[in-house]
N, C-alpha and C positions, 0 to 999 in steps of 0.2 A: 528635843522635839520627837514626837512619836509618829514616824512615817514607816509604813509597811508596804511591801510589794508581794503580790500573790499571783499565781497562775493556776487556773483550775477550770472545772466544768460546771456549768449552771445545771442544777438538778431540780429546780422548782420554777413555777410560773413567776413572772414579774408582777408583783402586786403593787398597783399604784393607788396611793391614798392622798387625801388632801386635808390639811389643817387650816381652818378658816378662823382668823382672828380679826379684830377690829381694824388693825393697822395694815396687815399684809396676809396674803395667802401663801401657804407652803405646800409644795408637792413632795411626796416621799415615795420612792421605789424601793421595794424590799424583795430580796431573793436569797436563795441558798446556793453556796458555792462549795463544791467538793474539791479539796486541795489534794488529798491523798486518800488512801483506803480508810483511815481512821479519823480524818479531820474534815468536818463540815462547818463552814462559817456562815453567819448571817451577815448580809451586805445591805447597807442602806445608802441611797443616794438622794440628795435634796435638790429641788428646783430644776435648773437646767440639766443637771446630770440625771435626775429622775426621768425627765422627758426623753433624753437620749437613750437611757436604758429601756424604757417602755417601748419606744419605737423600733429599736435596732436589735434587741437581745431576745433570745428564746431558750427553751430547754435544750440541752445538749450542745450549746455553743461553748467553745473554749475561749477564755478571756484572760488578759493580763490586767491587773488593776493596781492602782496606787491609792492609799488611804491611810486613815489612822485607826487604831484599835481603841475603843472606848472601855469604860469600866465594866460594861456588861459583856465584854468579849465579842462585840460586833464591830465590823469594819465600816467606817464612815468613808464613803467613796469620794476621792478627789478627781481621778481621771481613770479612763478605761480604754482598752484596746481589744478589738475583736480579731481572732485568728481566722 
């Protein structure tokens, strides 16, 4: 199983997007996380996690997150904690 834990600083605005399908609608929050000097990750959260990110996070927040790394080297968010 692919589970990753990261601590870092948010360096971009939280971008909230919606995918509208016939059967269900999906919310996606996308932002950049700076883990260290040379590593910047793209983080994506879906549905309830996306709403939580959009309402509670902003640029320069330090967060700890749990997720999985996909084939595009993006972190798919499972849970998040604000410092």
